C-alpha positions in Angstrom: -11.1 38.6 -5.3 -13.3 37.1 -8.0 -15.5 34.0 -7.3 -13.4 32.3 -10.2 -9.9 33.1 -8.2 -11.4 31.7 -4.9 -12.9 28.5 -6.6 -9.2 27.9 -8.0 -7.6 28.3 -4.8 -10.0 25.9 -3.0 -9.5 23.4 -5.8 -5.5 23.6 -5.3 -6.3 23.1 -1.7 -7.7 19.7 -2.4 -5.0 18.3 -5.0 -1.5 17.5 -4.5 1.9 16.7 -6.2 3.9 14.0 -4.7 7.6 12.7 -4.9 7.3 9.1 -4.6 11.2 8.7 -4.5 11.5 11.3 -1.9 8.6 9.8 0.3 10.3 6.3 0.2 13.6 7.7 1.0 12.4 8.7 4.4 11.4 4.9 5.5 13.8 3.5 7.8 16.1 0.8 6.7 14.6 -1.9 9.0 11.2 -2.3 10.8 9.7 -4.6 13.2 6.4 -4.7 11.1 5.9 -6.1 7.6 5.6 -2.5 6.2 5.7 1.1 6.9 3.7 3.6 4.9 2.7 7.1 4.4 -0.5 8.5 3.2 -0.4 10.8 0.1 -4.4 11.3 0.2 -6.9 9.9 2.5 -10.4 10.4 1.2 -13.5 8.4 1.3 -13.5 7.6 -2.2 -9.9 6.6 -2.4 -6.7 6.6 -0.4 -3.1 6.5 -2.0 -0.1 5.7 0.2 3.6 4.9 -0.5 4.7 1.9 1.5 7.9 -0.3 2.0 7.7 -3.9 2.6 10.2 -5.4 4.8 9.7 -9.0 5.0 7.5 -11.6 3.1 3.9 -11.0 3.6 1.6 -14.0 4.3 -1.8 -14.9 2.7 -4.2 -12.1 3.6 -7.1 -9.8 2.4 -8.8 -6.5 2.6 -12.7 -6.5 3.0 -13.5 -2.8 2.4 -11.7 -1.9 -0.8 -10.1 -3.0 -4.2 -6.2 -2.2 -4.2 -4.1 -1.1 -7.2 -0.3 -1.7 -6.3 2.3 0.2 -8.5 5.7 -1.3 -8.2 8.1 1.7 -7.6 11.1 -0.3 -6.6 12.5 -3.5 -5.6 11.4 -7.4 -6.8 9.7 -10.1 -5.4 6.9 -12.6 -6.1 3.2 -12.2 -5.5 0.1 -14.4 -5.9 -3.6 -13.4 -6.0 -6.4 -15.9 -5.2 -4.4 -19.1 -5.8 -0.6 -19.5 -4.8 -0.2 -21.5 -8.1 -0.3 -17.8 -9.8 2.9 -16.9 -8.0 5.0 -14.4 -10.1 7.8 -12.3 -10.2 7.1 -8.3 -9.9 9.6 -5.6 -10.9 9.3 -1.8 -11.1 6.9 -0.4 -13.5 4.4 -3.0 -13.0 0.9 -2.5 -11.8 -0.8 -5.3 -9.6 -4.7 -5.1 -9.1 -7.1 -7.2 -7.1 -10.5 -6.9 -5.7 -11.6 -6.6 -2.0 -11.8 -9.9 -0.7 -9.0 -11.3 -3.0 -6.5 -13.3 -0.9 -3.1 -12.4 -1.8 0.6 -12.7 -0.7 4.1 -11.7 -1.2 6.1 -15.0 -0.5 9.5 -13.6 -1.6 11.5 -10.4 -1.6 14.2 -10.5 -4.1 15.7 -7.0 -4.2 15.3 -4.3 -1.7 13.8 -1.6 -1.1 10.4 -3.2 -2.1 8.3 0.0 -2.4 4.8 0.4 -3.7 2.5 3.1 -4.6 -0.8 2.0 -3.5 -4.3 3.3 -4.3 -7.3 1.7 -2.5 -10.8 2.3 -3.8 -12.8 3.5 -1.6 -10.5 4.2 1.1 -9.1 1.5 3.2 -8.6 1.9 7.0 -5.1 0.8 8.1 -6.5 -2.0 10.1 -8.3 -3.5 7.2 -5.9 -6.6 7.2 -7.3 -10.2 7.7 -4.7 -12.9 7.6 -6.0 -16.2 6.3 -3.9 -17.7 9.2 -4.5 -15.3 12.3 -1.1 -16.9 13.5 0.6 -15.2 10.6 -0.1 -11.6 12.0 -2.5 -8.9 13.1 -3.0 -5.2 12.0 -0.6 -4.2 14.7 2.2 -6.8 13.2 1.4 -5.6 9.5 1.7 -1.9 9.5 3.9 0.5 11.7 1.1 3.0 12.1 -1.1 0.3 14.0 1.7 -0.9 16.2 1.4 2.4 18.1 -2.2 2.6 18.1 
């Protein structure tokens, strides 16, 4: 096998093609946590996940990464930095905020609410800091943390 062919095979193993709708369809209809997610990629430079939100999400932030949220399905309201910026989101929109930006999703208007999330650099699942610690913890936020 030529070196060029080996390099092409190695590169293919580091890439992927993902069906967001199929990933979202596997999520349960209900959850005890605020969201359920599945990683598509999880590298030091960035992670990509699909997640479904089940309940309004209180004010929180992530200390280690910037976050890009592409709205795949559902509608709700979202704010960043200040509750006065609350506005409705809908499929096809992209929400972006830098690390340490407080944000919240106070209303879910149409279900299922599903996002494609890209975190740069990679965000550990436990990187969730609630402004009011009584609102939650990493274990109540995400299903993968509830079992760890």
